[in-house]
MIRO-763432 format. One record per residue (C-alpha): residue number from 0; residue in one letter; chain; x, y, z. Coordinates in pm, whole numbers, plus 50000, padded with zeros to 5 digits. Each point is the difference from the previous one (the first is absolute). Example, Ala and Ser with C-alpha at 12.3 -4.5 7.8 and 13.67 -1.06 7.14 Angstrom:
2
(rec 0 "A" "A" (51230 49550 50780)),
(rec 1 "S" "A" (50137 50344 49934)),
REM end
This chain:
266
(rec 0 "C" "A" (49997 49992 49999)),
(rec 1 "H" "A" (50274 50248 50091)),
(rec 2 "H" "A" (50163 49918 49651)),
(rec 3 "L" "A" (49686 50074 49822)),
(rec 4 "W" "A" (49966 50321 50184)),
(rec 5 "Q" "A" (50357 50110 49929)),
(rec 6 "A" "A" (49983 49905 49643)),
(rec 7 "Y" "A" (49661 50139 49897)),
(rec 8 "G" "A" (49837 50203 50284)),
(rec 9 "R" "A" (50241 50196 50173)),
(rec 10 "S" "A" (49790 50309 49905)),
(rec 11 "H" "A" (49734 49907 50232)),
(rec 12 "R" "A" (49945 49903 50352)),
(rec 13 "V" "A" (49898 49628 50005)),
(rec 14 "H" "A" (49879 49822 50310)),
(rec 15 "F" "A" (50075 49611 50069)),
(rec 16 "F" "A" (49756 49829 50207)),
(rec 17 "S" "A" (50088 49667 50172)),
(rec 18 "V" "A" (49742 49775 50178)),
(rec 19 "P" "A" (50118 49742 50222)),
(rec 20 "F" "A" (49818 49672 49882)),
(rec 21 "E" "A" (50158 49734 50193)),
(rec 22 "G" "A" (49703 49983 50239)),
(rec 23 "V" "A" (49756 49994 49695)),
(rec 24 "V" "A" (50212 49704 49856)),
(rec 25 "A" "A" (49965 49815 50332)),
(rec 26 "E" "A" (49643 50032 50028)),
(rec 27 "L" "A" (49948 49889 49631)),
(rec 28 "Q" "A" (50199 49690 50080)),
(rec 29 "R" "A" (49789 49937 50282)),
(rec 30 "S" "A" (49638 50066 49870)),
(rec 31 "I" "A" (49997 49973 49613)),
(rec 32 "P" "A" (50013 49660 49797)),
(rec 33 "D" "A" (50315 49955 49848)),
(rec 34 "G" "A" (49887 50036 49632)),
(rec 35 "L" "A" (49859 50358 50065)),
(rec 36 "I" "A" (50274 50145 50194)),
(rec 37 "G" "A" (50169 50171 49716)),
(rec 38 "V" "A" (49659 50174 49880)),
(rec 39 "V" "A" (49903 50094 50343)),
(rec 40 "L" "A" (50345 50159 50077)),
(rec 41 "K" "A" (49949 50219 49696)),
(rec 42 "R" "A" (49683 50097 50107)),
(rec 43 "M" "A" (50126 50104 50322)),
(rec 44 "M" "A" (50267 50196 49837)),
(rec 45 "M" "A" (49736 50177 49811)),
(rec 46 "R" "A" (49785 50077 50305)),
(rec 47 "A" "A" (50297 50165 50171)),
(rec 48 "S" "A" (50136 50183 49706)),
(rec 49 "S" "A" (49646 50147 49925)),
(rec 50 "R" "A" (49992 50126 50364)),
(rec 51 "I" "A" (50349 50135 50003)),
(rec 52 "A" "A" (49938 50166 49645)),
(rec 53 "A" "A" (49672 50170 50121)),
(rec 54 "R" "A" (50182 50154 50296)),
(rec 55 "A" "A" (50277 50113 49758)),
(rec 56 "R" "A" (49737 50130 49751)),
(rec 57 "I" "A" (50128 49758 49737)),
(rec 58 "P" "A" (49735 49935 49747)),
(rec 59 "I" "A" (50111 49697 49834)),
(rec 60 "L" "A" (50214 49671 50056)),
(rec 61 "V" "A" (50247 49866 49762)),
(rec 62 "T" "A" (50150 49646 50010)),
(rec 63 "G" "A" (50250 49789 49802)),
(rec 64 "D" "A" (49758 49722 49934)),
(rec 65 "A" "A" (50022 49797 49674)),
(rec 66 "I" "A" (49765 49752 49872)),
(rec 67 "A" "A" (50101 49649 50102)),
(rec 68 "Q" "A" (50333 50091 50140)),
(rec 69 "V" "A" (49900 49833 50318)),
(rec 70 "S" "A" (49695 49822 50144)),
(rec 71 "S" "A" (49835 50302 50151)),
(rec 72 "Q" "A" (50018 50207 49660)),
(rec 73 "S" "A" (49757 49761 49802)),
(rec 74 "L" "A" (49682 50222 49883)),
(rec 75 "T" "A" (49780 49843 50239)),
(rec 76 "N" "A" (50231 50072 50306)),
(rec 77 "L" "A" (50076 50363 49880)),
(rec 78 "A" "A" (49625 50067 49995)),
(rec 79 "L" "A" (49968 49862 50364)),
(rec 80 "I" "A" (50317 50202 50101)),
(rec 81 "D" "A" (49837 50335 49839)),
(rec 82 "E" "A" (49691 49943 50208)),
(rec 83 "A" "A" (50197 50065 50327)),
(rec 84 "S" "A" (50112 50350 49889)),
(rec 85 "D" "A" (49792 50328 50033)),
(rec 86 "L" "A" (50216 50154 49746)),
(rec 87 "P" "A" (50051 49932 49641)),
(rec 88 "I" "A" (50312 49760 49892)),
(rec 89 "L" "A" (50223 50079 49726)),
(rec 90 "R" "A" (50218 49714 49843)),
(rec 91 "P" "A" (50217 50128 49747)),
(rec 92 "L" "A" (50173 49664 49958)),
(rec 93 "V" "A" (49689 49805 49993)),
(rec 94 "A" "A" (50054 49873 49640)),
(rec 95 "E" "A" (50377 50013 49972)),
(rec 96 "D" "A" (50207 49703 49934)),
(rec 97 "K" "A" (50235 49900 50277)),
(rec 98 "Q" "A" (50302 50052 49792)),
(rec 99 "D" "A" (49907 50331 49892)),
(rec 100 "I" "A" (49944 50083 50386)),
(rec 101 "I" "A" (50355 49869 50066)),
(rec 102 "D" "A" (50138 50219 49696)),
(rec 103 "T" "A" (49826 50308 50148)),
(rec 104 "A" "A" (50136 49931 50344)),
(rec 105 "R" "A" (50358 49981 49839)),
(rec 106 "R" "A" (49945 50329 49818)),
(rec 107 "I" "A" (49888 50195 50293)),
(rec 108 "G" "A" (50272 49840 50232)),
(rec 109 "T" "A" (49776 49794 50247)),
(rec 110 "A" "A" (50093 49672 49864)),
(rec 111 "P" "A" (50311 49973 50232)),
(rec 112 "F" "A" (49780 50045 50306)),
(rec 113 "A" "A" (49719 49762 49878)),
(rec 114 "E" "A" (50250 49741 49920)),
(rec 115 "V" "A" (50109 49958 50368)),
(rec 116 "M" "A" (49666 50107 50181)),
(rec 117 "P" "A" (49850 49713 50194)),
(rec 118 "E" "A" (49646 49893 49977)),
(rec 119 "V" "A" (49916 50083 50368)),
(rec 120 "C" "A" (49627 50020 50040)),
(rec 121 "G" "A" (50017 49612 50095)),
(rec 122 "A" "A" (49631 49968 49935)),
(rec 123 "I" "A" (50012 49793 49669)),
(rec 124 "S" "A" (49777 49719 49993)),
(rec 125 "Q" "A" (50127 49644 49955)),
(rec 126 "R" "A" (49711 49919 49770)),
(rec 127 "P" "A" (49891 50359 49871)),
(rec 128 "N" "A" (49629 50041 49858)),
(rec 129 "T" "A" (50040 50173 49684)),
(rec 130 "Q" "A" (49612 50017 49953)),
(rec 131 "A" "A" (49901 50101 50340)),
(rec 132 "Q" "A" (49617 49994 50083)),
(rec 133 "R" "A" (49869 50327 50158)),
(rec 134 "S" "A" (49790 49820 50226)),
(rec 135 "R" "A" (50288 49813 50155)),
(rec 136 "V" "A" (50220 50319 50027)),
(rec 137 "V" "A" (49728 50168 50176)),
(rec 138 "A" "A" (49936 49703 50233)),
(rec 139 "A" "A" (50349 49980 50071)),
(rec 140 "E" "A" (50066 50367 50089)),
(rec 141 "Q" "A" (49723 49967 50274)),
(rec 142 "R" "A" (50251 49795 50198)),
(rec 143 "F" "A" (50255 50260 49964)),
(rec 144 "D" "A" (50056 50241 50293)),
(rec 145 "F" "A" (50007 50324 49819)),
(rec 146 "G" "A" (50121 50165 50338)),
(rec 147 "V" "A" (50348 49866 49875)),
(rec 148 "L" "A" (49966 50201 49670)),
(rec 149 "E" "A" (49898 50309 50196)),
(rec 150 "T" "A" (50289 49974 50214)),
(rec 151 "A" "A" (50235 49987 49688)),
(rec 152 "I" "A" (49836 50308 49860)),
(rec 153 "E" "A" (50047 50196 50321)),
(rec 154 "Q" "A" (50367 49907 49985)),
(rec 155 "V" "A" (50066 50137 49660)),
(rec 156 "T" "A" (50311 50200 49983)),
(rec 157 "L" "A" (50074 50278 49745)),
(rec 158 "T" "A" (50346 50104 49863)),
(rec 159 "R" "A" (50081 50256 49747)),
(rec 160 "S" "A" (50170 49833 49700)),
(rec 161 "E" "A" (50316 50208 50033)),
(rec 162 "R" "A" (50046 49863 50363)),
(rec 163 "L" "A" (49926 49633 49905)),
(rec 164 "L" "A" (50384 49914 50021)),
(rec 165 "E" "A" (50035 50119 50322)),
(rec 166 "Q" "A" (49809 49688 50117)),
(rec 167 "V" "A" (50227 49765 49834)),
(rec 168 "A" "A" (50286 49891 50206)),
(rec 169 "P" "A" (50317 49884 49763)),
(rec 170 "R" "A" (50079 49652 50147)),
(rec 171 "D" "A" (50311 49788 49907)),
(rec 172 "P" "A" (49846 49645 49910)),
(rec 173 "A" "A" (50317 49834 50139)),
(rec 174 "S" "A" (49863 50155 50345)),
(rec 175 "L" "A" (49701 49768 50017)),
(rec 176 "F" "A" (50053 49682 50198)),
(rec 177 "V" "A" (49941 49728 49745)),
(rec 178 "V" "A" (50008 49611 50053)),
(rec 179 "Q" "A" (50018 49825 49655)),
(rec 180 "S" "A" (49946 49614 50099)),
(rec 181 "E" "A" (49879 49765 50277)),
(rec 182 "Q" "A" (50365 49902 50040)),
(rec 183 "A" "A" (50104 50370 50083)),
(rec 184 "L" "A" (49694 50033 50203)),
(rec 185 "A" "A" (50103 49707 50233)),
(rec 186 "R" "A" (50318 50191 50084)),
(rec 187 "E" "A" (49812 50274 50119)),
(rec 188 "T" "A" (49905 50046 50389)),
(rec 189 "N" "A" (49729 50163 50163)),
(rec 190 "V" "A" (49784 50018 49683)),
(rec 191 "S" "A" (49647 49931 49883)),
(rec 192 "V" "A" (49862 50002 49657)),
(rec 193 "I" "A" (49666 50177 49937)),
(rec 194 "D" "A" (49798 49862 49705)),
(rec 195 "I" "A" (49814 50330 49872)),
(rec 196 "R" "A" (49820 49825 49714)),
(rec 197 "P" "A" (49605 49995 50006)),
(rec 198 "D" "A" (49842 49710 50131)),
(rec 199 "A" "A" (49902 49849 49669)),
(rec 200 "E" "A" (50356 50009 49886)),
(rec 201 "R" "A" (50121 49871 50315)),
(rec 202 "D" "A" (49765 49704 49989)),
(rec 203 "S" "A" (50075 49912 49638)),
(rec 204 "T" "A" (50390 50005 50051)),
(rec 205 "P" "A" (50072 49972 50370)),
(rec 206 "L" "A" (50367 50106 50125)),
(rec 207 "T" "A" (50136 49737 50214)),
(rec 208 "L" "A" (50319 50059 50210)),
(rec 209 "R" "A" (50166 49733 50208)),
(rec 210 "R" "A" (50198 50215 50241)),
(rec 211 "V" "A" (49868 50357 50009)),
(rec 212 "E" "A" (49675 50113 50154)),
(rec 213 "C" "A" (49758 50116 49725)),
(rec 214 "L" "A" (49713 50254 50055)),
(rec 215 "E" "A" (49712 50060 49784)),
(rec 216 "I" "A" (49903 50366 49984)),
(rec 217 "P" "A" (49858 50139 49663)),
(rec 218 "F" "A" (50172 50296 49877)),
(rec 219 "Y" "A" (49685 50205 50030)),
(rec 220 "E" "A" (50009 49927 50380)),
(rec 221 "L" "A" (50367 50035 50051)),
(rec 222 "Q" "A" (50036 50380 50028)),
(rec 223 "A" "A" (49767 49996 50281)),
(rec 224 "Q" "A" (50144 49702 50179)),
(rec 225 "A" "A" (50356 50072 49945)),
(rec 226 "E" "A" (50057 50220 50313)),
(rec 227 "S" "A" (49880 49726 50219)),
(rec 228 "L" "A" (50261 49746 49891)),
(rec 229 "P" "A" (50314 49996 50239)),
(rec 230 "A" "A" (50275 50228 49874)),
(rec 231 "D" "A" (50267 49770 50146)),
(rec 232 "R" "A" (49920 49757 49728)),
(rec 233 "R" "A" (50051 50031 49628)),
(rec 234 "Y" "A" (49702 49916 49772)),
(rec 235 "L" "A" (50045 49904 49623)),
(rec 236 "L" "A" (49721 50065 49777)),
(rec 237 "Y" "A" (49898 49744 49714)),
(rec 238 "C" "A" (49799 50023 49701)),
(rec 239 "D" "A" (50008 49807 49680)),
(rec 240 "Q" "A" (50172 50261 49756)),
(rec 241 "G" "A" (50182 50194 50286)),
(rec 242 "V" "A" (49837 50321 49888)),
(rec 243 "M" "A" (49757 50063 50277)),
(rec 244 "S" "A" (50228 49891 50250)),
(rec 245 "R" "A" (50250 50258 49900)),
(rec 246 "M" "A" (49743 50269 49979)),
(rec 247 "Q" "A" (49864 49909 50354)),
(rec 248 "V" "A" (50363 49995 50151)),
(rec 249 "L" "A" (50054 50356 49844)),
(rec 250 "H" "A" (49669 50128 50149)),
(rec 251 "L" "A" (50115 49850 50340)),
(rec 252 "L" "A" (50345 50170 49990)),
(rec 253 "D" "A" (49843 50324 49913)),
(rec 254 "R" "A" (49817 49964 50331)),
(rec 255 "G" "A" (50322 49937 50184)),
(rec 256 "L" "A" (49943 49623 50037)),
(rec 257 "T" "A" (50324 49865 49913)),
(rec 258 "H" "A" (49980 49641 50105)),
(rec 259 "F" "A" (49832 49890 49682)),
(rec 260 "G" "A" (50147 49835 49689)),
(rec 261 "I" "A" (49915 49775 49703)),
(rec 262 "Y" "A" (50003 49616 49957)),
(rec 263 "R" "A" (50030 49895 49620)),
(rec 264 "G" "A" (50054 49624 50056)),
(rec 265 "A" "A" (49739 49724 49957)),
REM end
């Protein structure tokens, strides 16, 4: 976002809104059937965006959806997502070919960011429904605690675009404590591994460690529970690709919790 502002919008004051959605993702995992999680997540994002936009006197929303790129972007699911917004939604990329989008990203200089940016929503269904039924979505949302969404909206932060990089702490990747294998893990003392994957992923491919305690705390609950874990022990976060665990460790380090690292074995 800072790059786009600097390259194309420096003549204007642009505001960046950030909404903490970890609690919303956790509630989705608890209350929404697996196949509908992706669509309901987008509906919650649209509800939050509409509310925040109304406060800021923003008359329209713009998204990067492209038809059939992911399961939530079928025509049926996009129509269901639109229902949740009080504002019109523009989708300038909706009929673009994926390669054309990549080429545009390279031309405007955002491709280097996109190529290393992790998928962090953590609410992708194991078996997503590409043609969700409206009645099922509405019924599922009746089980959702909308107080969680209200809390997320209340906690929105606003940053002027020219100040965005002030929030980015440059960090040497070598400074992160990383254990690469179970053999290396066995040589460590006073450590535990935390499997931060969602329940469905853990159940389908369980992590088994013979000599080290393994805790199960989904990533969307970790930030709330981290401070209650004893600081005289080191905790190594595990996920399938190592992306979410790295991001979570960086968040924890920014909060001053330095006894967390990454486990990449399995």
